[in-house]
Every structure is written in structure tokens, then in C-alpha cells.
N, C-alpha and C positions, 0 to 999 in steps of 0.2 A: 448384552449391549453391543451394538455395531462399533467397529473400530474405524471410524471415518476421519478422525483428526489426529494430527501428529505435531509434536513440538521438537524444536532443535535444542539439544543440550549444548554445553560449551564447546564440545568437540565437533558439533555439526551432525551428531547422530540423531535419528528420529526416535521419539517416544510416543507410544500410542495413548490415546485418551478416548474414553467413550463418548459417543455423540448419537443422539436419537432426536432429530429435529428436521424441519424443513427449512433450510437456509443454505448458506454457503458452507460447504465442507472443504476439506483440504484438496480433494480431487478437483473441485470447482476452481479453487484458487490456482492450482497448477494448470488447469485447462485455460483459464483466462490469460495467465502469463504466456503460455505457449501460443495461444491465438494471436496475441499482440506481437510476440517475438517473430513469428513467421511473416508478419507484415512490417518488420523492421522497427517495431516499437518495444524497446527494452525497458522493463519496469522492475521495481523493488517493492515487495510487500510492506505495507505500512499499517497504521491504525490498529484496530483490535486484533486482527490476524497477526500483524507483525509483533505486537506485544505478547500474544499467546505463543507464537513460534519461538520467540526469544526467552520465554519463561518468565516474563514480567507480570503476567496475569494468569489466573487459573483457566483451564479450558472452559469455554462457554459457547452458547449458540451465537452465530453471527448472521446478521441479516444483510450485510453488504461486504464489499471488498474495497479497501483503499490501497492505491498503488502510487508510488512516486515515479515520476517520469522525468529523467534528466535530459533536458534539451533547451535550446534557445527560444523555441517557439512551438506552437501547436501544429505547424504545417504538416508533419507526417501523420498526425493523429486525425486532424480534421477531414482528411480525404478518405478515411475509412468508412465503409458502409456498415454502420452499427445503428442500433435503436437509441439514438441520442436523447438525452433528457434536456430539453431547452432551458429549463429553469436553473440548471447546473452549469450552463455555459458561461463561465466567468474568466477573467484574464488569468487566474491561477488554477482553474479547475475545469475539468470536463467530466461528464458522467454518461454512462449508457446502461441499458438493461440487457442482460443475457439470461435467458431462462427465468425471467421475472425477478432476477436479483440485480440490485444496483451495484455497479462498478464505478468507483470514482478515481480519477487520475489527477494528481497534483503536480504541477510544473515546477521542477527544480532547476534553477539556472545557476550559472557560475560567473562571478566577476573577479576583480583583483583581490577582493577580500574573502573569497570562497563561495560556497554553495548557499543559495537563498531561495525563498519563495516569497513573492510580494503578495500578501493577502489584502483583504478589503481595508483594514484599518492599520496594518503594520507590516513590516518586513520581518520574516522569520529567517534567522541565520542558522544554518545547519552546521553540525560539527564536521570537521574535515573527513571523517570516516563514514559519513551518512550512507554511502553506497557500498560499504564493506560487507562482505558476506562470508560465511564459513561452511556452507552446505551446498547442496545441489539447487535449492531454491534461492533466488535473490530476495533477501530480506533486509530491510533497513537496519542499521546498526542499533544496538541497545542504547547508546548515547543519543542517537537521533530520535528514537522513539520517546525516551525519557524527557529530552529537552522540549520536544513539541508538546507532550502532555502537560508539562509544567507551564509552558508559556500559554497554552490555550486555557488552562485553569486560571492563570493570572488575568487573562483577558476577560473571563467571565465574572471575576470578582469585582 
């Protein structure tokens, strides 16, 4: 089995996990972050990839990449020449396709109460350490991943 995916353990070390599928692998996630960073857009891995890298879920196939983007607006993102997905152009989200894989960016803003994302029906408040990381990849904190997962399940109920 190919060793395409890696997880971060508590010390930020990488662990290998087998992956044989056509979707986003760890090299793709790294490439997306690097592509955006050289254009001045710093991001933190979130969603399924974030949960896997933090060891919250077992390794699995991923069909997309979710990233948190801390900024006050989309100005630095909207000027980029990417294959934008018009249906995902929302006040809190942008999405583009790279090599046929969806990459979604979530805007994370800060006010006097801390970090937040204003979603369609609610405001999600992030923990203070949402952007903390302990490895070479920027990955949303375990607390941030867990709090978002919990609140999104509560919304669905």
C-alpha cells in the first residue's frame, strides 16, 4: 500500500497511514497550502483532513480540502486567478478546484470577543487557540475541530 497520508501525533511528529485512492492526499494538502502562502494567503487545515492530522478520526479517503483563512475580508483571496466555484461564493466561504479537487476556504475573523465565523444561520465562535499548531503544517487546533464538529451536528439536529 502506498504511504501517501500522514498524521500528527501530540508532539507534531508524522505517522504514516496507507492510502490508495483518487482524491486529496497529504501532498495535495501541502501543495494547496504552499500555493496560497506564496500568494500571501496563510491557511490552517480544517475539516476531515484537520481531524485526521490531529488524530481525531481514523485515516480515510478525502474528496476535498477545508482550510481556515484568518482575515478581515476576502480581498486578498478574491484577486487570485483560480478555478472558482460560483455556488460556493458566500460571505463566510470561498471554494476553487485544483486538479479536479474542491478546496474550500472559511473566513475566520476576530473581534473583541475572539475568533469567529459568521455562517448562514449562526455565528460560530472559535476557541482562542484555533490557529495553534505544533508541526510544520498549519492545522486547526483539536479544540477548534471538535467544537465545530459538535456545533455543526447540533445545527443538523
